[in-house]
PQR file of N, CA, C, O and H, with PARSE charges and radii, in Angstrom:
ATOM      1  N   MET A   1       0.860  -1.172   0.000 -0.4000 1.5000
ATOM      2  CA  MET A   1       0.000   0.000   0.000 -0.0000 2.0000
ATOM      3  C   MET A   1       0.905   1.233   0.000  0.5500 1.7000
ATOM      4  O   MET A   1       1.851   1.319   0.784 -0.5500 1.4000
ATOM      5  N   SER A   2       0.611   2.171  -0.872 -0.4000 1.5000
ATOM      6  CA  SER A   2       1.431   3.384  -0.966 -0.0000 2.0000
ATOM      7  C   SER A   2       1.172   4.302   0.229  0.5500 1.7000
ATOM      8  O   SER A   2       0.188   4.146   0.951 -0.5500 1.4000
ATOM      9  H   SER A   2      -0.157   2.102  -1.509  0.4000 1.0000
ATOM     10  N   GLN A   3       2.069   5.250   0.415 -0.4000 1.5000
ATOM     11  CA  GLN A   3       1.905   6.206   1.507 -0.0000 2.0000
ATOM     12  C   GLN A   3       0.630   7.025   1.313  0.5500 1.7000
ATOM     13  O   GLN A   3      -0.068   7.333   2.279 -0.5500 1.4000
ATOM     14  H   GLN A   3       2.869   5.377  -0.173  0.4000 1.0000
ATOM     15  N   GLU A   4       0.332   7.371   0.079 -0.4000 1.5000
ATOM     16  CA  GLU A   4      -0.877   8.151  -0.214 -0.0000 2.0000
ATOM     17  C   GLU A   4      -2.145   7.360   0.142  0.5500 1.7000
ATOM     18  O   GLU A   4      -3.092   7.910   0.705 -0.5500 1.4000
ATOM     19  H   GLU A   4       0.899   7.121  -0.706  0.4000 1.0000
ATOM     20  N   GLU A   5      -2.147   6.075  -0.192 -0.4000 1.5000
ATOM     21  CA  GLU A   5      -3.294   5.221   0.139 -0.0000 2.0000
ATOM     22  C   GLU A   5      -3.451   5.075   1.653  0.5500 1.7000
ATOM     23  O   GLU A   5      -4.564   5.121   2.178 -0.5500 1.4000
ATOM     24  H   GLU A   5      -1.378   5.628  -0.649  0.4000 1.0000
ATOM     25  N   LYS A   6      -2.330   4.898   2.345 -0.4000 1.5000
ATOM     26  CA  LYS A   6      -2.370   4.812   3.808 -0.0000 2.0000
ATOM     27  C   LYS A   6      -2.933   6.094   4.402  0.5500 1.7000
ATOM     28  O   LYS A   6      -3.769   6.066   5.305 -0.5500 1.4000
ATOM     29  H   LYS A   6      -1.426   4.861   1.919  0.4000 1.0000
ATOM     30  N   GLU A   7      -2.456   7.221   3.876 -0.4000 1.5000
ATOM     31  CA  GLU A   7      -2.910   8.516   4.381 -0.0000 2.0000
ATOM     32  C   GLU A   7      -4.416   8.685   4.187  0.5500 1.7000
ATOM     33  O   GLU A   7      -5.105   9.157   5.091 -0.5500 1.4000
ATOM     34  H   GLU A   7      -1.777   7.244   3.143  0.4000 1.0000
ATOM     35  N   LYS A   8      -4.927   8.308   3.026 -0.4000 1.5000
ATOM     36  CA  LYS A   8      -6.369   8.404   2.759 -0.0000 2.0000
ATOM     37  C   LYS A   8      -7.164   7.502   3.710  0.5500 1.7000
ATOM     38  O   LYS A   8      -8.210   7.894   4.228 -0.5500 1.4000
ATOM     39  H   LYS A   8      -4.367   7.924   2.292  0.4000 1.0000
ATOM     40  N   LEU A   9      -6.649   6.290   3.929 -0.4000 1.5000
ATOM     41  CA  LEU A   9      -7.318   5.352   4.822 -0.0000 2.0000
ATOM     42  C   LEU A   9      -7.366   5.897   6.248  0.5500 1.7000
ATOM     43  O   LEU A   9      -8.425   5.904   6.875 -0.5500 1.4000
ATOM     44  H   LEU A   9      -5.799   5.971   3.508  0.4000 1.0000
ATOM     45  N   PHE A  10      -6.226   6.351   6.760 -0.4000 1.5000
ATOM     46  CA  PHE A  10      -6.185   6.918   8.106 -0.0000 2.0000
ATOM     47  C   PHE A  10      -7.126   8.118   8.215  0.5500 1.7000
ATOM     48  O   PHE A  10      -7.871   8.248   9.185 -0.5500 1.4000
ATOM     49  H   PHE A  10      -5.366   6.345   6.251  0.4000 1.0000
ATOM     50  N   HIS A  11      -7.081   8.988   7.214 -0.4000 1.5000
ATOM     51  CA  HIS A  11      -7.910  10.195   7.242 -0.0000 2.0000
ATOM     52  C   HIS A  11      -9.396   9.848   7.276  0.5500 1.7000
ATOM     53  O   HIS A  11     -10.157  10.413   8.061 -0.5500 1.4000
ATOM     54  H   HIS A  11      -6.476   8.883   6.426  0.4000 1.0000
ATOM     55  N   THR A  12      -9.792   8.925   6.426 -0.4000 1.5000
ATOM     56  CA  THR A  12     -11.194   8.513   6.368 -0.0000 2.0000
ATOM     57  C   THR A  12     -11.659   7.950   7.705  0.5500 1.7000
ATOM     58  O   THR A  12     -12.732   8.303   8.194 -0.5500 1.4000
ATOM     59  H   THR A  12      -9.173   8.466   5.788  0.4000 1.0000
ATOM     60  N   GLN A  13     -10.855   7.082   8.289 -0.4000 1.5000
ATOM     61  CA  GLN A  13     -11.233   6.469   9.563 -0.0000 2.0000
ATOM     62  C   GLN A  13     -11.280   7.486  10.693  0.5500 1.7000
ATOM     63  O   GLN A  13     -12.180   7.437  11.532 -0.5500 1.4000
ATOM     64  H   GLN A  13      -9.983   6.795   7.891  0.4000 1.0000
ATOM     65  N   LEU A  14     -10.334   8.395  10.725 -0.4000 1.5000
ATOM     66  CA  LEU A  14     -10.325   9.413  11.779 -0.0000 2.0000
ATOM     67  C   LEU A  14     -11.567  10.302  11.686  0.5500 1.7000
ATOM     68  O   LEU A  14     -12.226  10.566  12.692 -0.5500 1.4000
ATOM     69  H   LEU A  14      -9.603   8.435  10.044  0.4000 1.0000
ATOM     70  N   VAL A  15     -11.876  10.755  10.483 -0.4000 1.5000
ATOM     71  CA  VAL A  15     -13.052  11.623  10.295 -0.0000 2.0000
ATOM     72  C   VAL A  15     -14.336  10.855  10.590  0.5500 1.7000
ATOM     73  O   VAL A  15     -15.257  11.390  11.206 -0.5500 1.4000
ATOM     74  H   VAL A  15     -11.340  10.541   9.666  0.4000 1.0000
ATOM     75  N   LYS A  16     -14.394   9.615  10.153 -0.4000 1.5000
ATOM     76  CA  LYS A  16     -15.589   8.787  10.361 -0.0000 2.0000
ATOM     77  C   LYS A  16     -15.977   8.705  11.836  0.5500 1.7000
ATOM     78  O   LYS A  16     -17.161   8.669  12.169 -0.5500 1.4000
ATOM     79  H   LYS A  16     -13.645   9.181   9.653  0.4000 1.0000
ATOM     80  N   TYR A  17     -14.989   8.677  12.707 -0.4000 1.5000
ATOM     81  CA  TYR A  17     -15.265   8.531  14.132 -0.0000 2.0000
ATOM     82  C   TYR A  17     -15.046   9.812  14.927  0.5500 1.7000
ATOM     83  O   TYR A  17     -14.756   9.755  16.122 -0.5500 1.4000
ATOM     84  H   TYR A  17     -14.027   8.707  12.437  0.4000 1.0000
ATOM     85  N   GLY A  18     -15.182  10.969  14.277 -0.4000 1.5000
ATOM     86  CA  GLY A  18     -15.316  12.212  15.006 -0.0000 2.0000
ATOM     87  C   GLY A  18     -14.134  13.150  15.096  0.5500 1.7000
ATOM     88  O   GLY A  18     -14.219  14.168  15.783 -0.5500 1.4000
ATOM     89  H   GLY A  18     -15.418  11.015  13.306  0.4000 1.0000
ATOM     90  N   VAL A  19     -13.032  12.846  14.426 -0.4000 1.5000
ATOM     91  CA  VAL A  19     -11.895  13.768  14.459 -0.0000 2.0000
ATOM     92  C   VAL A  19     -12.135  14.833  13.384  0.5500 1.7000
ATOM     93  O   VAL A  19     -12.518  14.513  12.259 -0.5500 1.4000
ATOM     94  H   VAL A  19     -12.964  12.019  13.868  0.4000 1.0000
ATOM     95  N   ARG A  20     -11.905  16.103  13.742 -0.4000 1.5000
ATOM     96  CA  ARG A  20     -12.079  17.212  12.795 -0.0000 2.0000
ATOM     97  C   ARG A  20     -11.276  16.959  11.519  0.5500 1.7000
ATOM     98  O   ARG A  20     -10.183  16.395  11.571 -0.5500 1.4000
ATOM     99  H   ARG A  20     -11.593  16.363  14.656  0.4000 1.0000
ATOM    100  N   TYR A  21     -11.811  17.370  10.394 -0.4000 1.5000
ATOM    101  CA  TYR A  21     -11.234  17.099   9.073 -0.0000 2.0000
ATOM    102  C   TYR A  21      -9.772  17.538   8.979  0.5500 1.7000
ATOM    103  O   TYR A  21      -8.916  16.764   8.551 -0.5500 1.4000
ATOM    104  H   TYR A  21     -12.699  17.828  10.352  0.4000 1.0000
ATOM    105  N   GLU A  22      -9.486  18.776   9.377 -0.4000 1.5000
ATOM    106  CA  GLU A  22      -8.134  19.315   9.262 -0.0000 2.0000
ATOM    107  C   GLU A  22      -7.160  18.575  10.173  0.5500 1.7000
ATOM    108  O   GLU A  22      -6.043  18.249   9.770 -0.5500 1.4000
ATOM    109  H   GLU A  22     -10.181  19.406   9.725  0.4000 1.0000
ATOM    110  N   LYS A  23      -7.590  18.317  11.396 -0.4000 1.5000
ATOM    111  CA  LYS A  23      -6.744  17.589  12.342 -0.0000 2.0000
ATOM    112  C   LYS A  23      -6.495  16.175  11.830  0.5500 1.7000
ATOM    113  O   LYS A  23      -5.377  15.666  11.910 -0.5500 1.4000
ATOM    114  H   LYS A  23      -8.497  18.581  11.724  0.4000 1.0000
ATOM    115  N   ALA A  24      -7.528  15.551  11.310 -0.4000 1.5000
ATOM    116  CA  ALA A  24      -7.409  14.198  10.770 -0.0000 2.0000
ATOM    117  C   ALA A  24      -6.418  14.165   9.610  0.5500 1.7000
ATOM    118  O   ALA A  24      -5.654  13.209   9.475 -0.5500 1.4000
ATOM    119  H   ALA A  24      -8.437  15.964  11.244  0.4000 1.0000
ATOM    120  N   ALA A  25      -6.426  15.187   8.787 -0.4000 1.5000
ATOM    121  CA  ALA A  25      -5.499  15.239   7.651 -0.0000 2.0000
ATOM    122  C   ALA A  25      -4.052  15.313   8.139  0.5500 1.7000
ATOM    123  O   ALA A  25      -3.182  14.617   7.617 -0.5500 1.4000
ATOM    124  H   ALA A  25      -7.046  15.964   8.897  0.4000 1.0000
ATOM    125  N   ARG A  26      -3.801  16.144   9.124 -0.4000 1.5000
ATOM    126  CA  ARG A  26      -2.441  16.266   9.664 -0.0000 2.0000
ATOM    127  C   ARG A  26      -1.982  14.967  10.318  0.5500 1.7000
ATOM    128  O   ARG A  26      -0.850  14.526  10.117 -0.5500 1.4000
ATOM    129  H   ARG A  26      -4.508  16.710   9.549  0.4000 1.0000
ATOM    130  N   VAL A  27      -2.869  14.360  11.100 -0.4000 1.5000
ATOM    131  CA  VAL A  27      -2.525  13.122  11.794 -0.0000 2.0000
ATOM    132  C   VAL A  27      -2.343  11.991  10.789  0.5500 1.7000
ATOM    133  O   VAL A  27      -1.425  11.182  10.931 -0.5500 1.4000
ATOM    134  H   VAL A  27      -3.788  14.717  11.263  0.4000 1.0000
ATOM    135  N   ALA A  28      -3.193  11.924   9.790 -0.4000 1.5000
ATOM    136  CA  ALA A  28      -3.070  10.885   8.767 -0.0000 2.0000
ATOM    137  C   ALA A  28      -1.721  10.975   8.070  0.5500 1.7000
ATOM    138  O   ALA A  28      -1.091   9.957   7.786 -0.5500 1.4000
ATOM    139  H   ALA A  28      -3.938  12.580   9.675  0.4000 1.0000
ATOM    140  N   ASN A  29      -1.288  12.183   7.798 -0.4000 1.5000
ATOM    141  CA  ASN A  29       0.015  12.382   7.169 -0.0000 2.0000
ATOM    142  C   ASN A  29       1.140  11.885   8.074  0.5500 1.7000
ATOM    143  O   ASN A  29       2.071  11.224   7.613 -0.5500 1.4000
ATOM    144  H   ASN A  29      -1.800  13.010   8.028  0.4000 1.0000
ATOM    145  N   ILE A  30       1.050  12.203   9.347 -0.4000 1.5000
ATOM    146  CA  ILE A  30       2.065  11.774  10.308 -0.0000 2.0000
ATOM    147  C   ILE A  30       2.097  10.247  10.403  0.5500 1.7000
ATOM    148  O   ILE A  30       3.167   9.640  10.370 -0.5500 1.4000
ATOM    149  H   ILE A  30       0.294  12.740   9.721  0.4000 1.0000
ATOM    150  N   LEU A  31       0.928   9.638  10.520 -0.4000 1.5000
ATOM    151  CA  LEU A  31       0.864   8.184  10.658 -0.0000 2.0000
ATOM    152  C   LEU A  31       1.336   7.464   9.390  0.5500 1.7000
ATOM    153  O   LEU A  31       2.021   6.444   9.467 -0.5500 1.4000
ATOM    154  H   LEU A  31       0.058  10.132  10.546  0.4000 1.0000
ATOM    155  N   ALA A  32       0.967   7.995   8.244 -0.4000 1.5000
ATOM    156  CA  ALA A  32       1.292   7.342   6.981 -0.0000 2.0000
ATOM    157  C   ALA A  32       2.779   7.416   6.642  0.5500 1.7000
ATOM    158  O   ALA A  32       3.294   6.563   5.919 -0.5500 1.4000
ATOM    159  H   ALA A  32       0.410   8.823   8.182  0.4000 1.0000
ATOM    160  N   CYS A  33       3.463   8.423   7.155 -0.4000 1.5000
ATOM    161  CA  CYS A  33       4.883   8.561   6.809 -0.0000 2.0000
ATOM    162  C   CYS A  33       5.724   7.470   7.464  0.5500 1.7000
ATOM    163  O   CYS A  33       6.828   7.182   7.004 -0.5500 1.4000
ATOM    164  H   CYS A  33       3.045   9.116   7.742  0.4000 1.0000
ATOM    165  N   GLY A  34       5.213   6.859   8.536 -0.4000 1.5000
ATOM    166  CA  GLY A  34       5.878   5.711   9.127 -0.0000 2.0000
ATOM    167  C   GLY A  34       7.084   6.028   9.999  0.5500 1.7000
ATOM    168  O   GLY A  34       7.890   5.141  10.283 -0.5500 1.4000
ATOM    169  H   GLY A  34       4.315   7.092   8.910  0.4000 1.0000
ATOM    170  N   LYS A  35       7.219   7.277  10.428 -0.4000 1.5000
ATOM    171  CA  LYS A  35       8.326   7.627  11.324 -0.0000 2.0000
ATOM    172  C   LYS A  35       8.168   6.896  12.643  0.5500 1.7000
ATOM    173  O   LYS A  35       7.051   6.644  13.094 -0.5500 1.4000
ATOM    174  H   LYS A  35       6.565   7.997  10.197  0.4000 1.0000
ATOM    175  N   SER A  36       9.278   6.561  13.253 -0.4000 1.5000
ATOM    176  CA  SER A  36       9.198   5.983  14.592 -0.0000 2.0000
ATOM    177  C   SER A  36       8.838   7.097  15.573  0.5500 1.7000
ATOM    178  O   SER A  36       9.081   8.275  15.309 -0.5500 1.4000
ATOM    179  H   SER A  36      10.186   6.766  12.886  0.4000 1.0000
ATOM    180  N   GLU A  37       8.264   6.713  16.691 -0.4000 1.5000
ATOM    181  CA  GLU A  37       7.800   7.695  17.674 -0.0000 2.0000
ATOM    182  C   GLU A  37       8.936   8.606  18.143  0.5500 1.7000
ATOM    183  O   GLU A  37       8.714   9.785  18.421 -0.5500 1.4000
ATOM    184  H   GLU A  37       8.067   5.757  16.906  0.4000 1.0000
ATOM    185  N   GLU A  38      10.132   8.071  18.229 -0.4000 1.5000
ATOM    186  CA  GLU A  38      11.277   8.857  18.688 -0.0000 2.0000
ATOM    187  C   GLU A  38      11.603  10.021  17.761  0.5500 1.7000
ATOM    188  O   GLU A  38      12.187  11.013  18.197 -0.5500 1.4000
ATOM    189  H   GLU A  38      10.312   7.114  18.003  0.4000 1.0000
ATOM    190  N   LEU A  39      11.232   9.912  16.486 -0.4000 1.5000
ATOM    191  CA  LEU A  39      11.533  10.956  15.516 -0.0000 2.0000
ATOM    192  C   LEU A  39      10.450  12.023  15.420  0.5500 1.7000
ATOM    193  O   LEU A  39      10.640  13.042  14.756 -0.5500 1.4000
ATOM    194  H   LEU A  39      10.758   9.106  16.131  0.4000 1.0000
ATOM    195  N   LEU A  40       9.324  11.799  16.072 -0.4000 1.5000
ATOM    196  CA  LEU A  40       8.241  12.786  16.044 -0.0000 2.0000
ATOM    197  C   LEU A  40       8.528  13.911  17.031  0.5500 1.7000
ATOM    198  O   LEU A  40       9.150  13.701  18.072 -0.5500 1.4000
ATOM    199  H   LEU A  40       9.169  10.971  16.612  0.4000 1.0000
ATOM    200  N   THR A  41       8.062  15.113  16.683 -0.4000 1.5000
ATOM    201  CA  THR A  41       8.178  16.240  17.609 -0.0000 2.0000
ATOM    202  C   THR A  41       7.149  16.069  18.716  0.5500 1.7000
ATOM    203  O   THR A  41       6.215  15.277  18.591 -0.5500 1.4000
ATOM    204  H   THR A  41       7.557  15.284  15.837  0.4000 1.0000
ATOM    205  N   GLU A  42       7.323  16.804  19.783 -0.4000 1.5000
ATOM    206  CA  GLU A  42       6.350  16.747  20.881 -0.0000 2.0000
ATOM    207  C   GLU A  42       4.965  17.170  20.404  0.5500 1.7000
ATOM    208  O   GLU A  42       3.959  16.600  20.826 -0.5500 1.4000
ATOM    209  H   GLU A  42       8.081  17.448  19.885  0.4000 1.0000
ATOM    210  N   GLU A  43       4.913  18.163  19.528 -0.4000 1.5000
ATOM    211  CA  GLU A  43       3.624  18.622  18.988 -0.0000 2.0000
ATOM    212  C   GLU A  43       2.955  17.516  18.170  0.5500 1.7000
ATOM    213  O   GLU A  43       1.747  17.304  18.276 -0.5500 1.4000
ATOM    214  H   GLU A  43       5.731  18.626  19.185  0.4000 1.0000
ATOM    215  N   GLU A  44       3.741  16.817  17.361 -0.4000 1.5000
ATOM    216  CA  GLU A  44       3.190  15.721  16.557 -0.0000 2.0000
ATOM    217  C   GLU A  44       2.680  14.597  17.459  0.5500 1.7000
ATOM    218  O   GLU A  44       1.599  14.054  17.227 -0.5500 1.4000
ATOM    219  H   GLU A  44       4.722  16.990  17.275  0.4000 1.0000
ATOM    220  N   LYS A  45       3.447  14.253  18.473 -0.4000 1.5000
ATOM    221  CA  LYS A  45       3.024  13.206  19.405 -0.0000 2.0000
ATOM    222  C   LYS A  45       1.714  13.583  20.086  0.5500 1.7000
ATOM    223  O   LYS A  45       0.805  12.762  20.206 -0.5500 1.4000
ATOM    224  H   LYS A  45       4.324  14.693  18.661  0.4000 1.0000
ATOM    225  N   LYS A  46       1.628  14.827  20.526 -0.4000 1.5000
ATOM    226  CA  LYS A  46       0.415  15.303  21.198 -0.0000 2.0000
ATOM    227  C   LYS A  46      -0.778  15.259  20.243  0.5500 1.7000
ATOM    228  O   LYS A  46      -1.860  14.805  20.615 -0.5500 1.4000
ATOM    229  H   LYS A  46       2.366  15.494  20.428  0.4000 1.0000
ATOM    230  N   LEU A  47      -0.579  15.726  19.031 -0.4000 1.5000
ATOM    231  CA  LEU A  47      -1.645  15.753  18.033 -0.0000 2.0000
ATOM    232  C   LEU A  47      -2.144  14.344  17.726  0.5500 1.7000
ATOM    233  O   LEU A  47      -3.352  14.112  17.671 -0.5500 1.4000
ATOM    234  H   LEU A  47       0.299  16.095  18.729  0.4000 1.0000
ATOM    235  N   VAL A  48      -1.225  13.406  17.528 -0.4000 1.5000
ATOM    236  CA  VAL A  48      -1.584  12.020  17.226 -0.0000 2.0000
ATOM    237  C   VAL A  48      -2.324  11.400  18.411  0.5500 1.7000
ATOM    238  O   VAL A  48      -3.333  10.718  18.230 -0.5500 1.4000
ATOM    239  H   VAL A  48      -0.244  13.594  17.573  0.4000 1.0000
ATOM    240  N   THR A  49      -1.823  11.639  19.614 -0.4000 1.5000
ATOM    241  CA  THR A  49      -2.468  11.088  20.816 -0.0000 2.0000
ATOM    242  C   THR A  49      -3.890  11.613  20.957  0.5500 1.7000
ATOM    243  O   THR A  49      -4.815  10.838  21.200 -0.5500 1.4000
ATOM    244  H   THR A  49      -1.003  12.193  19.761  0.4000 1.0000
ATOM    245  N   GLU A  50      -4.072  12.918  20.807 -0.4000 1.5000
ATOM    246  CA  GLU A  50      -5.418  13.517  20.914 -0.0000 2.0000
ATOM    247  C   GLU A  50      -6.363  12.941  19.870  0.5500 1.7000
ATOM    248  O   GLU A  50      -7.495  12.572  20.183 -0.5500 1.4000
ATOM    249  H   GLU A  50      -3.320  13.548  20.609  0.4000 1.0000
ATOM    250  N   ALA A  51      -5.896  12.865  18.634 -0.4000 1.5000
ATOM    251  CA  ALA A  51      -6.748  12.360  17.552 -0.0000 2.0000
ATOM    252  C   ALA A  51      -7.105  10.897  17.770  0.5500 1.7000
ATOM    253  O   ALA A  51      -8.243  10.492  17.535 -0.5500 1.4000
ATOM    254  H   ALA A  51      -4.976  13.164  18.380  0.4000 1.0000
ATOM    255  N   CYS A  52      -6.145  10.108  18.215 -0.4000 1.5000
ATOM    256  CA  CYS A  52      -6.419   8.685  18.451 -0.0000 2.0000
ATOM    257  C   CYS A  52      -7.384   8.488  19.617  0.5500 1.7000
ATOM    258  O   CYS A  52      -8.208   7.575  19.598 -0.5500 1.4000
ATOM    259  H   CYS A  52      -5.220  10.437  18.407  0.4000 1.0000
ATOM    260  N   GLN A  53      -7.281   9.341  20.628 -0.4000 1.5000
ATOM    261  CA  GLN A  53      -8.235   9.259  21.740 -0.0000 2.0000
ATOM    262  C   GLN A  53      -9.633   9.641  21.269  0.5500 1.7000
ATOM    263  O   GLN A  53     -10.615   9.008  21.660 -0.5500 1.4000
ATOM    264  H   GLN A  53      -6.611  10.084  20.644  0.4000 1.0000
ATOM    265  N   GLN A  54      -9.730  10.673  20.431 -0.4000 1.5000
ATOM    266  CA  GLN A  54     -11.037  11.059  19.879 -0.0000 2.0000
ATOM    267  C   GLN A  54     -11.587   9.929  19.019  0.5500 1.7000
ATOM    268  O   GLN A  54     -12.772   9.606  19.098 -0.5500 1.4000
ATOM    269  H   GLN A  54      -8.933  11.186  20.113  0.4000 1.0000
ATOM    270  N   TRP A  55     -10.729   9.328  18.198 -0.4000 1.5000
ATOM    271  CA  TRP A  55     -11.151   8.220  17.346 -0.0000 2.0000
ATOM    272  C   TRP A  55     -11.679   7.064  18.191  0.5500 1.7000
ATOM    273  O   TRP A  55     -12.726   6.495  17.883 -0.5500 1.4000
ATOM    274  H   TRP A  55      -9.766   9.590  18.134  0.4000 1.0000
ATOM    275  N   LEU A  56     -10.954   6.717  19.257 -0.4000 1.5000
ATOM    276  CA  LEU A  56     -11.357   5.602  20.110 -0.0000 2.0000
ATOM    277  C   LEU A  56     -12.704   5.872  20.772  0.5500 1.7000
ATOM    278  O   LEU A  56     -13.550   4.981  20.839 -0.5500 1.4000
ATOM    279  H   LEU A  56     -10.104   7.180  19.507  0.4000 1.0000
ATOM    280  N   THR A  57     -12.908   7.083  21.258 -0.4000 1.5000
ATOM    281  CA  THR A  57     -14.181   7.452  21.866 -0.0000 2.0000
ATOM    282  C   THR A  57     -15.314   7.323  20.845  0.5500 1.7000
ATOM    283  O   THR A  57     -16.365   6.756  21.145 -0.5500 1.4000
ATOM    284  H   THR A  57     -12.220   7.807  21.204  0.4000 1.0000
ATOM    285  N   GLY A  58     -15.097   7.847  19.648 -0.4000 1.5000
ATOM    286  CA  GLY A  58     -16.113   7.761  18.602 -0.0000 2.0000
ATOM    287  C   GLY A  58     -16.374   6.329  18.166  0.5500 1.7000
ATOM    288  O   GLY A  58     -17.518   5.952  17.916 -0.5500 1.4000
ATOM    289  H   GLY A  58     -14.244   8.308  19.404  0.4000 1.0000
ATOM    290  N   HIS A  59     -15.333   5.543  18.075 -0.4000 1.5000
ATOM    291  CA  HIS A  59     -15.474   4.144  17.671 -0.0000 2.0000
ATOM    292  C   HIS A  59     -16.258   3.356  18.714  0.5500 1.7000
ATOM    293  O   HIS A  59     -17.135   2.565  18.366 -0.5500 1.4000
ATOM    294  H   HIS A  59     -14.403   5.849  18.278  0.4000 1.0000
ATOM    295  N   LYS A  60     -15.948   3.568  19.987 -0.4000 1.5000
ATOM    296  CA  LYS A  60     -16.687   2.888  21.060 -0.0000 2.0000
ATOM    297  C   LYS A  60     -18.157   3.289  21.039  0.5500 1.7000
ATOM    298  O   LYS A  60     -19.033   2.440  21.203 -0.5500 1.4000
ATOM    299  H   LYS A  60     -15.236   4.210  20.270  0.4000 1.0000
ATOM    300  N   ARG A  61     -18.430   4.570  20.837 -0.4000 1.5000
ATOM    301  CA  ARG A  61     -19.808   5.057  20.778 -0.0000 2.0000
ATOM    302  C   ARG A  61     -20.545   4.395  19.620  0.5500 1.7000
ATOM    303  O   ARG A  61     -21.695   3.980  19.766 -0.5500 1.4000
ATOM    304  H   ARG A  61     -17.717   5.259  20.703  0.4000 1.0000
ATOM    305  N   HIS A  62     -19.890   4.299  18.486 -0.4000 1.5000
ATOM    306  CA  HIS A  62     -20.495   3.673  17.308 -0.0000 2.0000
ATOM    307  C   HIS A  62     -20.831   2.201  17.579  0.5500 1.7000
ATOM    308  O   HIS A  62     -21.922   1.735  17.250 -0.5500 1.4000
ATOM    309  H   HIS A  62     -18.956   4.636  18.368  0.4000 1.0000
ATOM    310  N   LYS A  63     -19.890   1.486  18.177 -0.4000 1.5000
ATOM    311  CA  LYS A  63     -20.120   0.069  18.484 -0.0000 2.0000
ATOM    312  C   LYS A  63     -21.274  -0.102  19.459  0.5500 1.7000
ATOM    313  O   LYS A  63     -22.070  -1.030  19.318 -0.5500 1.4000
ATOM    314  H   LYS A  63     -19.005   1.865  18.445  0.4000 1.0000
ATOM    315  N   GLN A  64     -21.374   0.782  20.448 -0.4000 1.5000
ATOM    316  CA  GLN A  64     -22.474   0.704  21.412 -0.0000 2.0000
ATOM    317  C   GLN A  64     -23.814   0.946  20.723  0.5500 1.7000
ATOM    318  O   GLN A  64     -24.797   0.259  21.001 -0.5500 1.4000
ATOM    319  H   GLN A  64     -20.727   1.536  20.563  0.4000 1.0000
ATOM    320  N   MET A  65     -23.845   1.924  19.826 -0.4000 1.5000
ATOM    321  CA  MET A  65     -25.096   2.224  19.126 -0.0000 2.0000
ATOM    322  C   MET A  65     -25.509   1.069  18.227  0.5500 1.7000
ATOM    323  O   MET A  65     -26.689   0.719  18.175 -0.5500 1.4000
ATOM    324  H   MET A  65     -23.047   2.482  19.600  0.4000 1.0000
ATOM    325  N   VAL A  66     -24.559   0.472  17.520 -0.4000 1.5000
ATOM    326  CA  VAL A  66     -24.864  -0.666  16.654 -0.0000 2.0000
ATOM    327  C   VAL A  66     -25.409  -1.815  17.488  0.5500 1.7000
ATOM    328  O   VAL A  66     -26.390  -2.457  17.111 -0.5500 1.4000
ATOM    329  H   VAL A  66     -23.601   0.756  17.562  0.4000 1.0000
ATOM    330  N   SER A  67     -24.772  -2.067  18.615 -0.4000 1.5000
ATOM    331  CA  SER A  67     -25.222  -3.140  19.502 -0.0000 2.0000
ATOM    332  C   SER A  67     -26.635  -2.859  20.022  0.5500 1.7000
ATOM    333  O   SER A  67     -27.475  -3.757  20.075 -0.5500 1.4000
ATOM    334  H   SER A  67     -23.976  -1.545  18.921  0.4000 1.0000
ATOM    335  N   LEU A  68     -26.884  -1.611  20.403 -0.4000 1.5000
ATOM    336  CA  LEU A  68     -28.201  -1.218  20.891 -0.0000 2.0000
ATOM    337  C   LEU A  68     -29.266  -1.425  19.818  0.5500 1.7000
ATOM    338  O   LEU A  68     -30.333  -1.968  20.104 -0.5500 1.4000
ATOM    339  H   LEU A  68     -26.202  -0.881  20.361  0.4000 1.0000
ATOM    340  N   PHE A  69     -28.989  -0.999  18.590 -0.4000 1.5000
ATOM    341  CA  PHE A  69     -29.949  -1.167  17.521 -0.0000 2.0000
ATOM    342  C   PHE A  69     -30.186  -2.641  17.193  0.5500 1.7000
ATOM    343  O   PHE A  69     -31.305  -3.023  16.850 -0.5500 1.4000
ATOM    344  H   PHE A  69     -28.122  -0.558  18.357  0.4000 1.0000
ATOM    345  N   GLN A  70     -29.158  -3.465  17.295 -0.4000 1.5000
ATOM    346  CA  GLN A  70     -29.321  -4.894  17.056 -0.0000 2.0000
ATOM    347  C   GLN A  70     -30.217  -5.501  18.136  0.5500 1.7000
ATOM    348  O   GLN A  70     -31.050  -6.360  17.846 -0.5500 1.4000
ATOM    349  H   GLN A  70     -28.249  -3.155  17.574  0.4000 1.0000
ATOM    350  N   ASP A  71     -30.042  -5.052  19.382 -0.4000 1.5000
ATOM    351  CA  ASP A  71     -30.892  -5.544  20.470 -0.0000 2.0000
ATOM    352  C   ASP A  71     -32.339  -5.129  20.260  0.5500 1.7000
ATOM    353  O   ASP A  71     -33.251  -5.905  20.545 -0.5500 1.4000
ATOM    354  H   ASP A  71     -29.365  -4.354  19.617  0.4000 1.0000
ATOM    355  N   ILE A  72     -32.559  -3.934  19.772 -0.4000 1.5000
ATOM    356  CA  ILE A  72     -33.912  -3.437  19.527 -0.0000 2.0000
ATOM    357  C   ILE A  72     -34.584  -4.247  18.429  0.5500 1.7000
ATOM    358  O   ILE A  72     -35.766  -4.573  18.534 -0.5500 1.4000
ATOM    359  H   ILE A  72     -31.818  -3.304  19.541  0.4000 1.0000
ATOM    360  N   LYS A  73     -33.831  -4.579  17.364 -0.4000 1.5000
ATOM    361  CA  LYS A  73     -34.374  -5.353  16.250 -0.0000 2.0000
ATOM    362  C   LYS A  73     -34.749  -6.772  16.676  0.5500 1.7000
ATOM    363  O   LYS A  73     -35.672  -7.364  16.117 -0.5500 1.4000
ATOM    364  H   LYS A  73     -32.871  -4.314  17.280  0.4000 1.0000
ATOM    365  N   SER A  74     -34.049  -7.310  17.649 -0.4000 1.5000
ATOM    366  CA  SER A  74     -34.269  -8.708  18.061 -0.0000 2.0000
ATOM    367  C   SER A  74     -35.532  -8.896  18.830  0.5500 1.7000
ATOM    368  O   SER A  74     -35.845 -10.014  19.239 -0.5500 1.4000
ATOM    369  H   SER A  74     -33.299  -6.829  18.103  0.4000 1.0000
TER
END
């Protein structure tokens, strides 16, 4: 998978689960470049951590809602 494809995938997933478009674009670029954590600046580390926490919160919320709707249908 090319770096551009990785970046698009990361960006789509981040936005899908609630990360702001611009922030998601910056984080997707950082993640797709494949730098080791030691090479990231403190600002980049903070940005990635914040975005991933937002993504996780949104993803958990989505899973709970899907589960709730499945229970309602049953």
